[in-house]
One Martini backbone bead per residue (centre of mass of N, CA, C, O) as a GRO file, in nm:
protein
  107
    1MET     BB    1   6.505   7.537  13.268
    2MET     BB    2   6.793   7.500  13.101
    3ALA     BB    3   6.890   7.428  12.811
    4VAL     BB    4   7.078   7.219  12.623
    5SER     BB    5   7.348   7.278  12.411
    6HIS     BB    6   7.518   7.255  12.130
    7LEU     BB    7   7.862   7.187  12.119
    8THR     BB    8   8.146   7.324  11.928
    9THR     BB    9   8.450   7.271  11.822
   10VAL     BB   10   8.727   7.493  11.775
   11SER     BB   11   8.967   7.549  11.563
   12ASP     BB   12   9.316   7.698  11.542
   13SER     BB   13   9.436   7.662  11.232
   14GLY     BB   14   9.372   7.938  11.037
   15GLY     BB   15   9.150   7.863  10.867
   16GLU     BB   16   8.901   7.924  10.667
   17PRO     BB   17   8.592   7.938  10.704
   18THR     BB   18   8.311   7.747  10.622
   19LYS     BB   19   8.046   7.737  10.445
   20SER     BB   20   7.762   7.661  10.370
   21ALA     BB   21   7.548   7.602  10.110
   22SER     BB   22   7.468   7.862  10.155
   23ALA     BB   23   7.531   8.196  10.101
   24GLY     BB   24   7.496   8.208  10.422
   25PRO     BB   25   7.414   8.250  10.717
   26ASP     BB   26   7.171   8.125  10.935
   27PHE     BB   27   6.999   8.336  11.147
   28GLY     BB   28   6.789   8.127  11.261
   29ARG     BB   29   7.017   7.948  11.418
   30GLY     BB   30   7.217   8.137  11.578
   31ALA     BB   31   7.480   7.976  11.709
   32ASP     BB   32   7.586   7.906  11.414
   33ALA     BB   33   7.616   8.192  11.317
   34ALA     BB   34   7.795   8.302  11.538
   35THR     BB   35   8.025   8.107  11.505
   36TRP     BB   36   8.093   8.170  11.211
   37ARG     BB   37   8.146   8.480  11.258
   38MET     BB   38   8.374   8.440  11.461
   39ARG     BB   39   8.565   8.290  11.262
   40GLN     BB   40   8.580   8.499  11.043
   41LEU     BB   41   8.700   8.727  11.229
   42GLN     BB   42   8.951   8.571  11.310
   43PHE     BB   43   9.069   8.531  11.031
   44GLU     BB   44   9.080   8.830  10.949
   45ALA     BB   45   9.260   8.931  11.186
   46ARG     BB   46   9.503   8.755  11.123
   47ALA     BB   47   9.562   8.845  10.838
   48LEU     BB   48   9.600   9.139  10.902
   49GLY     BB   49   9.836   9.092  11.117
   50ARG     BB   50  10.025   8.958  10.907
   51GLU     BB   51  10.039   9.195  10.717
   52GLN     BB   52  10.160   9.404  10.915
   53LEU     BB   53  10.411   9.248  10.989
   54GLU     BB   54  10.530   9.235  10.695
   55THR     BB   55  10.548   9.538  10.661
   56LEU     BB   56  10.728   9.597  10.896
   57GLY     BB   57  10.965   9.410  10.808
   58ARG     BB   58  11.016   9.564  10.546
   59ASP     BB   59  11.071   9.839  10.667
   60LEU     BB   60  11.314   9.744  10.839
   61SER     BB   61  11.488   9.653  10.608
   62SER     BB   62  11.501   9.931  10.470
   63LEU     BB   63  11.635  10.080  10.708
   64ALA     BB   64  11.891   9.905  10.719
   65THR     BB   65  11.992   9.973  10.449
   66ARG     BB   66  12.013  10.272  10.482
   67ALA     BB   67  12.195  10.267  10.735
   68ALA     BB   68  12.434  10.130  10.569
   69GLU     BB   69  12.472  10.359  10.369
   70ILE     BB   70  12.549  10.569  10.575
   71ALA     BB   71  12.779  10.427  10.723
   72ALA     BB   72  12.935  10.410  10.417
   73GLY     BB   73  12.932  10.740  10.348
   74GLY     BB   74  13.153  10.881  10.500
   75GLU     BB   75  13.198  11.229  10.477
   76ALA     BB   76  12.887  11.297  10.427
   77TYR     BB   77  12.894  11.216  10.738
   78PRO     BB   78  12.885  11.215  11.040
   79VAL     BB   79  13.032  11.020  11.274
   80GLY     BB   80  12.781  10.978  11.466
   81ALA     BB   81  12.580  10.891  11.240
   82ARG     BB   82  12.737  10.650  11.131
   83GLU     BB   83  12.747  10.485  11.395
   84LEU     BB   84  12.442  10.473  11.442
   85ALA     BB   85  12.367  10.346  11.156
   86SER     BB   86  12.538  10.084  11.213
   87ARG     BB   87  12.370   9.990  11.460
   88LEU     BB   88  12.096   9.988  11.316
   89ALA     BB   89  12.163   9.784  11.097
   90ASP     BB   90  12.251   9.541  11.302
   91ASP     BB   91  11.962   9.543  11.444
   92LEU     BB   92  11.738   9.537  11.223
   93ALA     BB   93  11.779   9.295  11.032
   94PRO     BB   94  11.716   9.056  11.234
   95LYS     BB   95  11.436   9.170  11.325
   96ALA     BB   96  11.299   9.157  11.043
   97GLN     BB   97  11.326   8.855  11.011
   98LEU     BB   98  11.180   8.760  11.259
   99LEU     BB   99  10.910   8.900  11.191
  100MET     BB  100  10.861   8.749  10.932
  101SER     BB  101  10.868   8.457  11.055
  102LEU     BB  102  10.629   8.511  11.251
  103ALA     BB  103  10.413   8.584  11.043
  104ARG     BB  104  10.439   8.292  10.883
  105ARG     BB  105  10.344   8.142  11.101
  106GLU     BB  106  10.166   7.917  11.231
  107ASP     BB  107   9.888   7.908  11.453
   0.00000   0.00000   0.00000
């Protein structure tokens, strides 16, 4: 017969997992060490994902600014390029803002 193990609920609050008083997980404790490691990896993955979303948001915002400059560039750019740049500027700016707010949202 299989022994019943003690299960612990894991909140998805997004906060970094706290270590016990020891320097690291006690690998002799098995499930507790694995749970701690899974929490740590989930925290790190969320932090990296948030960082990438914020970087993409900044990049999109920068592209929207550049597109607006081209759209307003007058005769220096062909009419079709100015029109396309204008549409891109209008489209990218709000999407960049939305992406940034989603990245900063609490999990």
